[in-house]
C-alpha beads as a LAMMPS data file, in Angstrom:
LAMMPS data file: protein, C-alpha beads

97 atoms
96 bonds

1 atom types
1 bond types

-500.0 500.0 xlo xhi
-500.0 500.0 ylo yhi
-500.0 500.0 zlo zhi

Masses

1 110.0

Atoms # bond

1 1 1 17.498 400.238 -82.627
2 1 1 18.927 399.265 -79.486
3 1 1 20.254 395.819 -79.285
4 1 1 21.123 393.732 -76.292
5 1 1 23.957 391.416 -77.061
6 1 1 24.917 388.648 -74.818
7 1 1 28.269 386.808 -74.900
8 1 1 28.356 383.091 -74.808
9 1 1 31.826 381.355 -74.861
10 1 1 31.704 378.211 -77.560
11 1 1 31.960 374.765 -75.948
12 1 1 35.443 373.626 -74.876
13 1 1 36.843 376.898 -74.947
14 1 1 39.433 377.562 -72.488
15 1 1 41.130 380.798 -71.122
16 1 1 44.303 379.632 -72.799
17 1 1 42.371 379.831 -76.062
18 1 1 41.251 383.556 -75.560
19 1 1 44.289 385.187 -73.946
20 1 1 46.148 385.664 -77.075
21 1 1 43.083 387.765 -78.398
22 1 1 42.226 389.914 -75.663
23 1 1 44.332 393.195 -76.521
24 1 1 42.867 392.960 -80.108
25 1 1 39.516 392.065 -78.652
26 1 1 39.853 395.322 -76.202
27 1 1 40.976 397.500 -79.226
28 1 1 38.187 396.479 -81.647
29 1 1 35.200 397.004 -78.588
30 1 1 37.082 400.364 -78.099
31 1 1 36.869 401.308 -81.591
32 1 1 33.100 400.064 -82.008
33 1 1 32.310 402.010 -78.559
34 1 1 34.172 405.370 -80.100
35 1 1 31.875 405.216 -83.210
36 1 1 28.940 404.708 -81.262
37 1 1 28.019 401.129 -82.315
38 1 1 28.651 399.673 -78.674
39 1 1 27.042 402.193 -76.239
40 1 1 27.337 400.263 -73.212
41 1 1 29.767 397.410 -72.114
42 1 1 29.386 395.218 -68.921
43 1 1 30.665 391.903 -67.623
44 1 1 28.179 389.620 -66.059
45 1 1 28.626 389.461 -62.114
46 1 1 28.065 385.759 -62.089
47 1 1 30.755 384.950 -64.770
48 1 1 33.206 386.386 -67.226
49 1 1 31.100 387.198 -70.052
50 1 1 30.134 389.967 -71.721
51 1 1 26.760 392.143 -72.059
52 1 1 26.704 394.786 -74.708
53 1 1 24.204 397.190 -75.763
54 1 1 24.574 398.398 -79.274
55 1 1 22.833 400.952 -81.692
56 1 1 22.476 399.810 -85.020
57 1 1 19.856 400.119 -87.615
58 1 1 19.022 396.164 -87.596
59 1 1 20.178 393.045 -85.964
60 1 1 21.966 392.049 -88.982
61 1 1 23.748 395.271 -88.739
62 1 1 24.613 394.327 -85.026
63 1 1 25.809 390.758 -86.231
64 1 1 28.161 392.249 -88.669
65 1 1 29.703 394.611 -86.355
66 1 1 30.190 391.780 -83.799
67 1 1 31.626 389.633 -86.222
68 1 1 34.636 391.960 -86.490
69 1 1 35.657 391.095 -82.697
70 1 1 38.656 389.031 -82.896
71 1 1 36.993 386.268 -80.547
72 1 1 33.708 386.113 -82.722
73 1 1 36.088 385.558 -85.817
74 1 1 38.023 382.830 -84.264
75 1 1 35.146 381.131 -83.285
76 1 1 35.781 381.210 -79.636
77 1 1 32.718 383.040 -78.633
78 1 1 29.094 384.105 -80.069
79 1 1 26.262 386.574 -79.176
80 1 1 22.880 386.092 -78.519
81 1 1 21.224 389.420 -79.897
82 1 1 17.840 390.743 -78.763
83 1 1 16.377 393.867 -80.472
84 1 1 14.757 396.100 -77.992
85 1 1 12.173 398.857 -78.159
86 1 1 11.038 401.357 -75.773
87 1 1 8.440 400.397 -73.037
88 1 1 5.049 401.641 -74.312
89 1 1 3.274 400.820 -71.076
90 1 1 3.210 404.529 -69.486
91 1 1 1.611 405.610 -72.824
92 1 1 -1.199 403.132 -72.591
93 1 1 -1.710 403.808 -69.063
94 1 1 -1.296 407.680 -68.895
95 1 1 -1.253 409.081 -72.434
96 1 1 -3.947 411.254 -73.936
97 1 1 -6.504 409.727 -76.221

Bonds

1 1 1 2
2 1 2 3
3 1 3 4
4 1 4 5
5 1 5 6
6 1 6 7
7 1 7 8
8 1 8 9
9 1 9 10
10 1 10 11
11 1 11 12
12 1 12 13
13 1 13 14
14 1 14 15
15 1 15 16
16 1 16 17
17 1 17 18
18 1 18 19
19 1 19 20
20 1 20 21
21 1 21 22
22 1 22 23
23 1 23 24
24 1 24 25
25 1 25 26
26 1 26 27
27 1 27 28
28 1 28 29
29 1 29 30
30 1 30 31
31 1 31 32
32 1 32 33
33 1 33 34
34 1 34 35
35 1 35 36
36 1 36 37
37 1 37 38
38 1 38 39
39 1 39 40
40 1 40 41
41 1 41 42
42 1 42 43
43 1 43 44
44 1 44 45
45 1 45 46
46 1 46 47
47 1 47 48
48 1 48 49
49 1 49 50
50 1 50 51
51 1 51 52
52 1 52 53
53 1 53 54
54 1 54 55
55 1 55 56
56 1 56 57
57 1 57 58
58 1 58 59
59 1 59 60
60 1 60 61
61 1 61 62
62 1 62 63
63 1 63 64
64 1 64 65
65 1 65 66
66 1 66 67
67 1 67 68
68 1 68 69
69 1 69 70
70 1 70 71
71 1 71 72
72 1 72 73
73 1 73 74
74 1 74 75
75 1 75 76
76 1 76 77
77 1 77 78
78 1 78 79
79 1 79 80
80 1 80 81
81 1 81 82
82 1 82 83
83 1 83 84
84 1 84 85
85 1 85 86
86 1 86 87
87 1 87 88
88 1 88 89
89 1 89 90
90 1 90 91
91 1 91 92
92 1 92 93
93 1 93 94
94 1 94 95
95 1 95 96
96 1 96 97
């Protein structure tokens, strides 16, 4: 299942709070990318927040994977998780039967 993960900073968190964790955060994100859990990584163009596309069996599995990120573990950020499914409209419009 593909899951869209939208990062949100926790209220009151500053760049100074986040800075000590950035190297470990990048390393863990890279590890999750190498295993195929994180399929795509982006930053929003309008603010410094990440958008991830994950491949997991369930939302619970995605939550568990993201909980291993140092910024999540430290309570500095959280992710809004949105499960995705394939668009069925083409089959309805053009499928046979």
